[in-house]
C-alpha positions in Angstrom: -95.3 14.6 100.4 -92.9 12.2 98.7 -95.1 12.2 95.6 -95.0 16.0 95.5 -91.2 15.9 95.7 -91.0 13.3 93.0 -93.2 15.4 90.7 -91.1 18.5 91.5 -87.8 16.5 90.7 -89.4 15.2 87.5 -90.4 18.7 86.5 -86.9 20.0 87.2 -85.3 17.2 85.2 -87.6 17.6 82.3 -87.1 21.4 82.3 -83.3 20.8 82.3 -83.7 18.3 79.5 -85.8 20.7 77.5 -83.3 23.5 78.1 -80.5 21.2 76.9 -82.5 20.2 73.8 -83.2 23.9 73.1 -79.5 24.7 73.4 -78.6 21.8 71.1 -81.2 22.9 68.6 -80.0 26.5 68.6 -76.3 25.5 68.3 -77.2 23.1 65.4 -79.1 26.0 63.7 -76.2 28.4 64.2 -73.6 25.9 62.9 -75.8 25.1 59.9 -76.1 28.8 59.1 -72.4 29.4 59.5 -71.6 26.5 57.3 -74.0 27.7 54.7 -72.5 31.2 54.8 -69.0 29.8 54.6 -69.6 27.5 51.7 -72.2 29.2 49.6 -72.0 32.9 50.5 -68.4 33.8 51.4 -68.8 37.5 50.5 -71.8 37.9 52.8 -69.8 36.1 55.5 -66.9 38.5 55.1 -69.3 41.4 55.2 -70.9 40.1 58.4 -67.5 39.5 60.0 -66.3 43.0 59.0 -69.5 44.6 60.5 -69.1 42.5 63.7 -65.4 43.5 64.0 -66.2 47.2 63.3 -69.0 47.1 66.0 -66.6 45.5 68.4 -63.9 48.0 67.7 -66.1 51.0 68.1 -67.5 49.9 71.4 -64.2 48.6 72.9 -64.0 51.3 75.6 -67.5 50.7 77.0 -67.0 47.3 78.6 -63.9 45.4 79.8 -65.0 42.2 78.0 -65.3 44.1 74.7 -61.9 45.7 75.4 -60.3 42.3 75.9 -62.0 40.9 72.8 -61.0 43.8 70.6 -57.3 44.0 71.7 -56.2 41.5 69.0 -58.1 43.5 66.5 -56.4 46.7 67.7 -53.0 44.9 67.4 -53.8 43.8 63.8 -54.9 47.3 62.9 -51.7 48.8 64.3 -49.6 46.3 62.4 -51.5 47.0 59.2 -51.0 50.8 59.8 -47.2 50.2 60.2 -47.1 48.1 57.1 -48.9 50.7 55.2 -46.5 53.4 56.4 -43.5 51.3 55.5 -44.9 50.5 52.0 -45.6 54.2 51.3 -42.0 55.1 52.4 -40.6 52.3 50.2 -42.7 53.5 47.2 -41.5 57.1 47.8 -37.9 56.0 48.1 -38.1 53.8 44.9 -39.8 56.7 43.0 -37.0 59.1 44.1 -34.2 56.7 43.1 -35.9 55.8 39.8 -36.5 59.4 38.9 -33.0 60.5 39.8 -31.5 57.6 37.7 -33.8 58.5 34.8 -32.8 62.2 35.0 -29.1 61.3 35.2 -29.5 58.9 32.2 -31.4 61.5 30.1 -28.8 64.2 31.3 -25.9 62.0 30.1 -27.6 61.2 26.8 -28.5 64.9 26.3 -25.0 66.0 27.0 -23.7 63.5 24.5 -26.2 64.6 21.9 -25.5 68.3 22.4 -21.7 67.5 22.4 -22.1 65.8 19.0 -24.3 68.6 17.7 -21.8 71.3 18.9 -18.9 69.3 17.3 -20.8 69.0 14.0 -21.9 72.6 13.9 -18.4 73.7 14.9 -16.8 71.6 12.1 -19.3 73.0 9.6 -18.6 76.5 10.8 -14.9 76.0 10.4 -15.4 74.5 7.0 -17.5 77.5 6.0 -14.9 79.9 7.3 -12.1 78.1 5.3 -14.2 78.1 2.2 -14.9 81.9 2.6 -11.3 82.6 3.2 -10.2 80.7 0.1 -12.8 82.4 -2.1 -11.7 85.9 -1.1 
């Protein structure tokens, strides 16, 4: 009976050792692949991370664990959305200010040009009228 228990204990220990070796082997493989992706194929790594985050974000309401894992992603997306809105408002405001300043500048220049033109035409008209009156 003791011999049977020893064999059973030996089997359980060997099975645990084999499971541990399998876990170490799988973890080694995963870290090697991740290191290879990170160093040699960064675009593929970014694509895979993006697909994983999109999958996580689309299924966040189906499981509480996925909801808790995707909450930082939701926060980041909300922050990016706010930043985008603020940037669009800033660009719109800058465009409005720049266009109003440009219109004011061109308006000022145009008024000066038309003023000089009117002054020149008025002076020439007065000169013509004086010359006509002298010739008559």
